[in-house]
C-alpha positions in Angstrom: 24.3 -0.6 -5.3 21.1 2.4 -6.6 18.6 0.4 -6.2 19.9 0.2 -2.2 19.0 4.2 -1.7 15.7 4.8 -4.0 11.8 5.4 -3.8 12.1 2.2 -5.3 14.0 0.1 -2.7 10.4 -1.1 -1.2 8.8 -2.5 -4.5 9.2 -6.1 -4.8 7.8 -6.2 -8.7 8.2 -3.1 -11.4 5.7 -4.5 -14.4 5.6 -2.2 -17.6 2.6 -2.3 -20.0 2.8 -1.7 -23.3 0.5 -1.8 -26.5 2.3 -0.8 -30.6 -1.3 1.4 -31.0 -3.2 3.6 -29.1 -6.7 2.3 -28.2 -5.9 -1.1 -27.6 -6.5 -0.7 -23.1 -3.6 -0.2 -22.1 -4.4 2.1 -19.2 -8.2 0.1 -19.0 -6.1 -2.9 -17.9 -3.3 -1.3 -15.6 -6.8 -0.3 -13.5 -8.4 -3.2 -13.2 -5.2 -5.4 -13.0 -3.8 -3.0 -9.8 -7.3 -3.5 -8.8 -7.2 -7.1 -9.0 -3.9 -7.1 -7.3 -5.5 -5.1 -4.4 -8.1 -7.2 -4.2 -6.4 -10.9 -3.8 -4.4 -8.1 -0.6 -1.1 -6.9 -3.2 0.4 -3.1 -1.8 -0.2 -2.0 -5.1 1.1 1.5 -7.2 0.3 2.8 -10.6 2.7 5.3 -12.3 1.0 7.3 -15.0 3.9 8.2 -18.0 1.1 8.0 -20.8 2.0 11.9 -20.7 -0.1 13.1 -23.9 -3.7 10.9 -22.2 -2.6 10.3 -18.5 -6.5 8.6 -18.1 -6.0 6.8 -15.3 -6.9 9.1 -12.1 -9.8 9.9 -13.9 -10.0 5.8 -14.2 -10.1 5.6 -10.7 -12.1 9.3 -9.9 -9.2 10.7 -8.4 -8.5 13.6 -11.1 -9.5 16.2 -8.9 -6.7 14.7 -6.5 -2.7 17.1 -5.6 0.0 15.7 -5.6 2.4 16.4 -2.3 5.9 17.2 -1.9 7.4 15.6 1.1 11.7 15.0 2.2 12.1 11.5 0.0 10.2 13.1 -2.9 6.5 14.0 -4.8 3.9 11.4 -2.7 1.9 9.7 -5.2 -2.2 9.8 -4.1 -3.8 7.2 -2.5 -7.1 5.6 -3.7 -10.1 4.4 -2.7 -11.6 4.6 1.3 -8.3 2.0 1.9 -6.1 3.6 0.0 -4.5 0.4 -1.0 -3.1 2.5 -4.5 -0.4 4.8 -4.6 -1.5 6.6 -8.1 0.8 8.7 -9.7 0.1 10.3 -13.1 1.1 14.2 -14.3 -2.5 14.4 -14.7 -2.5 15.8 -11.1 0.6 18.4 -12.4 -1.0 20.3 -14.9 -4.0 23.2 -14.9 -6.7 21.1 -15.9 -6.8 17.5 -15.8 -7.9 18.6 -19.9 -4.5 20.4 -21.3 -3.1 18.5 -23.5 1.0 18.6 -23.0 3.1 19.1 -25.7 7.1 18.3 -24.8 9.5 17.3 -26.6 11.6 15.0 -26.2 14.2 16.1 -23.3 11.4 17.6 -21.4 9.2 14.5 -22.0 12.5 12.3 -20.0 13.2 14.1 -17.3 9.4 14.4 -16.1 10.2 10.6 -16.4 13.1 10.3 -15.1 12.1 12.3 -11.9 9.0 10.2 -12.3 10.9 6.9 -11.4 13.6 8.6 -8.5 11.5 11.1 -6.8 8.2 9.3 -5.8 7.9 8.2 -2.7 6.5 4.8 -3.0 7.1 3.0 -0.2 6.5 -1.0 0.6 4.5 -2.3 -2.8 4.5 -5.8 -4.2 3.7 -4.8 -7.2 4.6 -1.7 -8.9 2.1 -1.0 -12.5 3.9 1.2 -15.5 1.7 2.2 -17.7 3.0 3.6 -20.8 2.0 5.1 -23.5 1.2 3.8 -27.5 4.0 3.1 -30.0 7.3 2.5 -29.5 9.0 5.6 -28.3 11.3 8.5 -26.0 8.6 7.5 -23.5 9.5 3.5 -23.4 13.3 3.8 -24.3 13.6 6.8 -20.7 11.3 4.6 -18.8 13.1 0.8 -19.2 16.6 2.9 -18.9 15.2 4.6 -15.5 13.9 1.3 -14.6 16.8 -1.4 -16.1 19.3 -0.7 -12.5 16.0 -2.2 -10.6 15.7 -6.1 -12.4 12.4 -7.0 -11.8 10.7 -5.8 -15.1 8.5 -7.3 -16.2 5.9 -6.6 -19.4 2.6 -6.8 -20.4 1.5 -5.9 -24.3 -1.8 -5.5 -25.2 -2.3 -6.5 -28.6 -6.2 -6.8 -30.8 -6.7 -8.4 -33.8 -6.1 -6.5 -36.3 
């Protein structure tokens, strides 16, 4: 099957972190969840598909890192002294981390597909996918790209307003 031949073959669980609006703490929750899972002895990756506001590299203090290529695709950035969290974000691909990304749907969708298929995650217990706010094309592209893996769960971040 497709799942057996891809870079996600070694990923046991995929969790999407979603919300209907911005500024509710998706990236913070994704980061804290990854740290908690790592502290519980799990192997964790974070895929930051928030293309317009990739904040996780800064939260994990790796914003100056670079992504390298290997035979099976991009090598994620490994976080912490124990290198226990693998992270992929568009933040690593920008000239300057604070650059704005102004792309139309097809280019965003292509990058999301590439993030899903071309990152060499290795063996992970959890891959946490931090999504942008709302219900945009990025969400549809992410879910479509991940659908073959049947490992999906979701955390919906809401606020009282």
